[in-house]
C-alpha positions as CSV (number, residue, x, y, z in Angstrom):
1,M,-12.5,40.4,-178.5
2,T,-13.1,37.1,-180.0
3,L,-10.6,35.1,-182.1
4,P,-12.6,35.3,-185.4
5,F,-12.9,39.1,-185.0
6,M,-9.2,39.4,-184.5
7,L,-8.5,37.2,-187.6
8,V,-10.7,39.4,-189.7
9,V,-8.9,42.5,-188.4
10,F,-5.5,41.0,-189.1
11,A,-6.7,39.8,-192.6
12,I,-7.8,43.3,-193.5
13,L,-4.5,44.7,-192.3
14,E,-2.3,42.1,-194.0
15,F,-4.1,42.1,-197.4
16,G,-4.5,45.9,-197.3
17,L,-0.7,46.2,-197.0
18,A,-0.1,43.6,-199.7
19,F,-2.5,45.5,-202.0
20,R,-0.6,48.7,-201.3
21,T,2.7,46.9,-202.2
22,E,1.1,45.6,-205.4
23,L,0.0,49.1,-206.5
24,T,3.5,50.4,-205.7
25,V,5.2,47.7,-207.7
26,S,2.8,48.3,-210.6
27,N,3.6,52.0,-210.5
28,A,7.3,51.3,-210.5
29,S,7.0,49.0,-213.5
30,Q,4.9,51.6,-215.4
31,R,7.5,54.3,-214.7
32,G,10.3,52.0,-215.9
33,S,8.4,51.3,-219.1
34,R,7.8,55.0,-219.8
35,A,11.5,55.6,-219.2
36,A,12.4,52.8,-221.6
37,S,10.1,54.3,-224.2
38,V,11.8,57.7,-223.9
39,G,15.3,56.4,-223.4
40,G,15.2,54.6,-226.7
41,R,18.6,53.5,-227.8
42,A,20.6,55.8,-225.6
43,S,23.5,54.0,-224.1
44,T,22.2,55.0,-220.6
45,A,18.6,53.7,-221.3
46,D,18.7,50.9,-218.8
47,F,20.2,53.1,-216.1
48,Q,17.3,55.5,-216.7
49,I,14.9,52.6,-216.4
50,I,16.3,51.5,-213.1
51,E,16.2,55.0,-211.8
52,A,12.6,55.3,-212.8
53,V,11.7,52.0,-211.1
54,S,13.5,53.2,-208.0
55,D,11.6,56.5,-208.0
56,G,8.3,54.6,-208.4
57,L,9.0,52.4,-205.4
58,G,9.9,55.3,-203.1
59,D,12.2,55.3,-200.1
60,G,13.6,51.9,-199.3
61,G,11.7,50.2,-202.0
62,M,14.7,48.9,-203.9
63,S,15.8,46.8,-200.9
64,T,12.8,44.5,-201.3
65,I,13.2,43.9,-205.1
66,Q,14.1,40.4,-206.1
67,R,14.8,41.3,-209.8
68,V,14.1,43.8,-212.6
69,I,14.0,42.4,-216.1
70,V,14.3,44.8,-219.1
71,Y,13.4,42.7,-222.2
72,K,12.7,43.0,-225.9
73,A,9.0,42.4,-226.5
74,A,7.3,41.6,-229.8
75,S,4.0,43.3,-229.0
76,P,2.3,45.3,-226.2
77,D,1.0,42.1,-224.7
78,D,4.2,40.1,-224.9
79,P,5.1,38.3,-221.7
80,V,8.6,38.1,-220.3
81,P,10.7,35.5,-222.3
82,A,11.0,32.2,-220.5
83,G,14.8,32.3,-220.7
84,C,14.8,35.7,-218.8
85,L,12.4,34.4,-216.1
86,A,14.6,31.3,-215.7
87,I,17.4,33.6,-214.3
88,N,16.4,33.4,-210.6
89,N,18.4,35.1,-207.9
90,P,20.7,36.9,-210.4
91,V,24.0,38.0,-209.1
92,G,24.7,41.5,-210.3
93,S,23.3,41.7,-213.7
94,Q,22.8,38.8,-216.1
95,G,20.8,38.3,-219.2
96,V,20.1,36.5,-222.4
97,G,22.0,38.0,-225.4
98,G,19.9,40.2,-227.6
99,I,16.8,39.5,-225.5
100,C,17.0,40.9,-221.9
101,N,19.0,42.2,-219.0
102,V,18.2,40.8,-215.6
103,Y,19.2,43.0,-212.6
104,G,19.4,41.4,-209.2
105,P,19.2,43.0,-205.8
106,D,22.9,43.7,-205.5
107,A,23.0,45.4,-208.9
108,L,20.0,47.6,-207.9
109,T,21.3,48.7,-204.5
110,D,25.0,48.9,-205.3
111,P,26.4,52.3,-204.3
112,L,28.1,52.4,-207.8
113,L,24.7,52.4,-209.5
114,K,25.2,56.1,-210.2
115,L,26.1,57.1,-213.7
116,D,29.1,59.3,-213.3
117,G,32.7,59.5,-214.5
118,T,33.9,57.0,-211.8
119,D,31.5,54.2,-212.9
120,S,30.9,54.8,-216.6
121,D,31.8,51.2,-217.6
122,S,29.0,49.8,-215.4
123,W,26.6,51.0,-218.0
124,Q,26.7,52.0,-221.7
125,C,27.3,48.4,-223.1
126,A,31.0,48.1,-222.3
127,T,32.4,44.6,-221.9
128,G,31.2,43.4,-218.5
129,A,28.7,46.2,-218.2
130,R,25.4,45.8,-216.4
131,D,23.5,46.2,-219.6
132,E,25.8,44.1,-221.9
133,A,23.4,41.2,-222.6
134,W,20.9,43.4,-224.5
135,C,22.7,46.6,-225.2
136,P,20.3,49.6,-225.4
137,T,22.2,51.0,-228.4
138,T,20.9,48.0,-230.5
139,R,17.2,48.8,-230.0
140,D,15.3,49.9,-233.1
141,V,13.8,53.3,-232.9
142,S,13.9,54.3,-236.5
143,F,11.0,55.2,-238.8
144,S,12.6,53.6,-241.9
145,L,13.5,50.1,-240.8
146,G,10.0,49.0,-240.0
147,P,8.2,48.8,-236.6
148,R,10.1,50.1,-233.6
149,D,11.0,47.8,-230.8
150,Y,8.8,47.3,-227.7
151,V,10.6,47.2,-224.4
152,G,9.1,45.4,-221.3
153,V,9.9,46.1,-217.7
154,Y,9.2,43.4,-215.2
155,V,9.6,44.1,-211.5
156,E,9.4,41.3,-208.9
157,T,9.3,41.7,-205.1
158,T,8.3,39.9,-202.0
159,H,5.8,41.4,-199.5
160,E,6.4,40.0,-196.1
161,Y,3.4,39.7,-193.8
162,I,3.5,41.4,-190.5
163,T,1.5,38.9,-188.3
164,G,2.6,35.6,-189.9
165,F,-1.0,34.3,-189.5
166,F,-1.3,33.9,-193.3
167,G,2.2,32.7,-194.1
168,N,5.5,34.5,-194.4
169,G,4.8,36.6,-197.4
170,L,3.6,36.9,-201.0
171,Q,5.5,37.3,-204.3
172,I,4.3,40.4,-206.1
173,E,5.2,41.1,-209.7
174,A,4.3,43.7,-212.4
175,N,5.0,43.9,-216.1
176,N,4.5,46.7,-218.5
177,V,5.5,47.0,-222.2
178,S,6.0,50.2,-224.2
179,R,7.0,51.0,-227.8
180,L,10.1,53.0,-228.1
181,E,9.6,56.6,-229.2
182,P,10.9,57.2,-232.7
183,E,14.1,59.1,-233.4
184,E,15.2,60.7,-236.6
185,E,18.2,59.3,-238.2
């Protein structure tokens, strides 16, 4: 085989796998956004979002995630707030008060990620909880107070190339916004 033919074969392989990763990350963000819509202002809403993102990624997918941002959006097209994107390489979970929660790799793969009696303070807006910066219980889901909140879910990962002919890898990100489902008061 000639070198140009081999490069074409490797390019098809590398970019095909990268495209598959992009579709997977987009699916995970969509699932997280749907979970946010249904979770509303439940104290465990962000936990449900992270679980939905994990389900969307499939086996081993959370280990490649750089960060997941759950943020308050003003409209269905609202991008991730700059202050939230500025939190690179978050340790555990960080955020911007009243605007977003940013979950880093260690917060997403921590064995204590489970919501049970032994780790109840890690979620549910307690002091020092993972979702403390933008507590889900403050999200507006009412009919009477005006428009309900929109919640965005941003997922960022790195796809590593196999051959190395085209660089080390590619950053892949997906963002989806949903309006919270109404709840009766």
